[in-house]
N, C-alpha and C positions, 0 to 999 in steps of 0.2 A: 801731180806726181813730182815735178821738179820744184822744190820749194825755195830755191834761191836764184837770183840773177847771176850770170857768169861773173860780173864784176865783184860780186860778194863772195864768190866761191873761195878765194884765197883768204878771206878774212875769218871765215868760220866754218871750214869743212868738217871740223871735229868739235863743234861747239857743245859743251856739256849742258848748258842751260837749254839749248835747242832740243837735245835728246830728252832731257827731263820733261820739257813741254810736250814733246811727242808722246811720251808715256802717259802724261796727264790727259791729253786729248783722247788717247786710246781708251783709257779708263772711263772717261766721260761718254764716249760713244757706246761702249759696252753697257754702261749704266742706263743710258737713254734707251737702248734697244730692249733691255730687260724690263724697264719700267713701262715702255710702250706696249710690250707683249702682255704684261700683267694688266695694264689698263684696257687693252683691247679685248682681252679674254674675260676678265672678271671685274672691270671697272664699272662705275655708275654711269647713268645716262649723261650726267653733267661732265664727267671725265671724258667720255667719248665725244661729246659735242665740242669740248675744248680742244681735243686732239684734232678733230676735223677742221676747226677754225685755224689751228696752228699750221696744219699741212697746207691749207688753202693760202694762208698768209705767206708761207715760204715759197710756194709756187709763184705767187705774184712778185715776190722779191727776185726770184730767179729770172722771171720775165723782164723785170726792170733793169737788171744789170747785164743780161745775156747779150742782147744785140749790140749795145755800145761797147762792151768789153771785147767782143769778137772783132768788131770793126776796127777799133783803135789798136788792138794788138797786132792785127795783120798789117795795117797801115804803117805802124811804127817799125815793125820788123822789116818789111820790104823796103821802106824808105831809108832806114838807117843802115841796113846791112851792107850796102855797096859804097859806103862813104870811106871805108878804110883805104889807106894809101898803098896797100899791098898790091901785088901783081894781079892784074885783071884776069890773067890766065888761071891763076890759082882760084880766084873767085868763081869763074865760070865752071871749072871742073868740079868745085865743091858743090855748087848749086845743082849741077846736073846729077851727080851721084846721090846727093841728098834727096832730091825729088824722085829719082829713079828707085831708090831703095824704099822710100816711104810709099810710093805707089804700089810697089811689089807687095809690101806688107798689107796694105789695104785690100789689094786684089786677092791675096791669099785668104784674108779674113772673109771676104765676100764668097769665095769659092767654098770654104769650109762651111759657111752658113748655108749655102745652097745645098751642100751634100747632106748635112745633118739636121737642118731646120728644127731648132728646139720647139717643143710644144708650148702653147700658150699657158700662162697662169690665168686661171678663171677669175678675173677681177669683177667685182660687183658692177652692175650697170650704172649705178649712181656715181661710181668712181671714174668711169670712162668718159672723158670729154670727147666731143665730136672732133674728128680729124679730117674734116672735109677737104682742106687744102692739099693733103697728101693722099688720103684714101681715094679721092675722086680723080686724082691725076691720071691713073691708069684708064679710067673710063673715058676721059676727055681725049686721051691720046697724049703721048709724051711730047710730040711736036707742039701741041697747044700748051703743055706745061712749060716747055722751054721758052715759048713765046712769053708766057707770063713772068718768067724770070728776068727778062730784059726790061729794066725800069724805064718809064717815060717821065718819071718825076723823082728827083733825088731824095725827097723826104718820104715818099710812099712806102718803099721797102722797110724803112725803120718804123713807120707808124703801124704797118700791117705785120711786122715781124717776119717778113719774107727772108728767111735765112740765106737762101742761095743768092738772091739779089744783093743782099748786104755783103756777102763774101765777094761777089763779082765787083761791086762798087769799090770795096776796100782794097782789093788787089789792084784795081786800075789806079786808084788814087796813090797807093803806096809806090807802085812802079813809076808813075808819073813824077812824083816828088823826087825819087831817086834819079830820074833822067834829067831833071832841071840842072842846068850848069850851076856850079858852086856860086852862091850869091847870098845876099842878106835875106832875100825872100825864102830861099830854101832853108836857111838856118831858123827863121821864124816859124816856118811850117813844122820843121822837125821838133823844135822846142815846144810848140803848141801840142802836138800829138803825144810827145813824150810826157809832158806835164799832165795831160788829160789821162794818159795811161796810168800814171802814178796815183792820180785821184781815184780812178776806178779800182785799182788794185788795193788802195786803202779801204774803200767801201767793201770790197770782196773780203779783206782780212777781218772786217767786223762781222760780215755774214758767216764766215768760217768759225769765228769764235762762238757765235750763237747757233751754229749748226746742230749741236746736240739736242737743242730744243726742237728743231725741225725734224730730226731723226726720231725723237719721241713721238711726234705727231704722225709721221709717215708710218712708223712701225705699229703704232696703236691702231690706226685705220686699217692697215693690212691685216693685223692680228684679228681685228673684229670681223673682217671679211672671211678670214680663214675659219673662224669659229662657226661661220654659217655654212660650212661644208665645202668651201672653195679649196681646190688642190693647187699645189705649186707647179705641177706640170713639168715643163722642160728646163727648169732652172739649172739642174745638174748638167744637162746637155749644153746649155749656154756657157757655164763655167768651163766645161771641157773644151768647147770650141775656142774660147778666149785664150786659155792656156796653150792649147794646141797650136793656134795661130802664132803665138809668140815663140814657142819652142821650135816649130818647123822653120820659121823665118831665121831664128838664131842658128840652128844646127844644120840646116839644109840649104836654104835660099842664099843667105849671105856667103857661106863657103863656096857655093857654086859661082857666085858673082866674082869672088876673089880668084877662083881658078880660071874663069874666063878672062880675067885681066892678067893672068900669068903669075899670080901670087899664091904661095902655099898657105892655106888657111890654118894648118896646124901650127906653123911657125908664128903666125900672127896672133892666134889665140893664146899660145904659150907665153908670148911676150907680154900680152895684155892681161894676164891672170890677176895681178894685183889690183888693177883698175876694176875688173869685172867683179872681184870679190867685194871691194868697197862699195860698188854700185848696188850689189844685191842687198847688203845689210844697211846701207845708208838711205836707199830709195831716193837718191838725189843725184842725177847726172851732173848738175851744176856743182854740188858739193864734192863730187868725185873728180872734177876737172883737173885739179893739180896732180892727182895720182895718174890720171889718164895721160896728161902731157908728159909727165916724167917717164912713164912706161913706154910711151910712143917714141920718145927721143932716146932714152938710155937703153931700152931693151929691144925695141923694134928697129931702131936706126932711122927713124923718120927725121928729115931735116928740120931744124928749128923754125925757119920761116914758114914751112908748111904746117908743122904742129901748132904753132902759136897763132896762126891765122885760121886754119881749118877747124880745129877742135872747139874753140869758143863759139864759132858760128854754128857748128853741128850741135853743140850743147843747147843752143837756143831753138834751132829749127828742125833738126834731124831726129824726129820722134817716131820711129817705126812702131813701137809698142802702143803709143798713144793713138796713132791712126787706126790700128786694128781694134783697139778698145772702143773708140768712138763709133766706128762703123757697126760693130757687133752689138753694142749696147743700144744705140739709137734705133737700129733696124729691129732688134728684138722687142723693144718697148713699143715701137710703132706697130709691129705685128700684133702685140697684145692689145693695142688700142683700136684694132680693126682695120688697119691699112693692109692692102694687098701687096705683098712683097714680091715684085716681079724682077726679071733680069734688068729692066730699065731702072728700077728703084735702086738695086745694088750697084749698078754702074754709076748712077748719079752720086751715091754716097761714097763710092771710091774717091771721086773727085772732091766732094765736100769734106770728107774726113782728112784727106791729104792736106787741103788748104787750112782746115781748122787746126790740125796738128802743127803745121808750120807756124801758125799764129799763137800757139799755146805756150806762152813764156811767162814765168814769174808768178804764176798763181798757185798757192798751196792746193794740194790735191788736184793738180791741173786737169788731168784727163777726166777724172770723176766729175769735177765741178763743171767743166766745159760740156760734157755729155748731158748732164742734168739741165744746163742752161739751154742747149740746143733743143732738147725735148720740151722744156717749159715754154720756149718761144714759139713752138708749133702746137701748143695746147695738148701735148701728149702727157697723160698721167704719169707721174714719176714716183709713185709709191714703191715700185719694185726697186728703186735705187736704194731704199732703206734696207732691203734684203741683201742687195749686192754689197753694201758697204762693209759688213763684217768680214767678207772674203777678199775685200779689195787690198788688204795689206799684202797678201800673198801675190795677187795679180800685180800690184804695184812694184814689188821686189823683182819679179820676172820681167816686167815691162822696162824698168830702169836698167836692168842688166842688158836687155836687148838694145836699148837706146845707146848705151855706152859701147857695146860691141859694134853696132852699126857706125857710130862715130869713128871708131878705130879702123873699121874697114874703109870708110870714105877717106880718112887721112892716109891710109896705106896706098889706096888706089891713086889719089892725087899725087902722092910722093913718087909713085912708079911712073905716072904720066910725065912728070916734070924732070925726073932724074934717071929714069930708065934702069939700065943694068947697074949703074953706079949705086942706085938705091938698094938693089938686090944684094950687092957685095957688102954694103954697109950693114944690112940686116944679118947677113951670114956671120960677120965678125962679132956682132952682139949676141 
């Protein structure tokens, strides 16, 4: 979703070549989908075999990069985020509101999923890989499942692609590095994980460039299945739930949180309209950051120390829309793969999607790619991701707007906490 790092935002928020590249990529995606449909419906046996090979190859690539990039992103984010020399109080309030709003977004998504429960897409049996590690969790009991999450070997979770164990280890390592007193050792560790993150992101950028080929394979296999009489089932309900979760979080939940903190949501949204508009059309909260900061300082009256510390952090870790998308997409595809979606499953994925969203920084098509990686690492078939992709542009625009709106809310609440009534009077003047 967010295609730039915050430090790059000021360099190219309105970069024309980047926009041109975005249009080129969109055309390639559409062409890949159309060719995939044609090959799946009317192609030769060789064409379908080739498409099956391509889809399998890309699933293996996703598995290869998924666990390392999730681990390194979370470690780098948590280890580096507290190194700023700014006020510890600002940092603590920012982290609290960020996690609070992200958990609310994921919880809302889980609630909507439980209420509407989209029907399965009938995927051919040959396309559905066994999902024993997840599907059997309910049968063994969730205490047993939680027990299996606690690793007794630091390498085992990475070798077995136990995503929850990897998230737990990564969070622990990242926080531990952040808590080490400033020293040469801390600098070396931070430099190592930052460098490793750059290497993985470079590999991801290569995968993204080749993604139209993978989309061709996924779409072709899915179209071939559809030609055999398979129905798309509840995909429409899935899209409705994804958009509904974002809109309700944006228009209801966050305004209520602002009201609870004594802030007028109408004044806040009116001041942040320029940033929200840019976010919707740019689909990049990092690219929108200069506009977000200017609107927060000049129109909303947020103090500069708050704006310039809180907003860059929020741009990196405060992803309400991403948390909702990850939860809904992963749970829906798990359900299609045969997993029994229980209350415990949804509760576990509220936590997982929150942590994953916090660690989702700097990857093109971040939420989409991270969801596909999580699914692939659990051996969940990801053919439906090829069907979701054409609609992801709309979802991405709404998600990014929600992310920037949530960033603005967090900054406003931190400003109110630190400056109280003085902050209110400054906002009134603006």
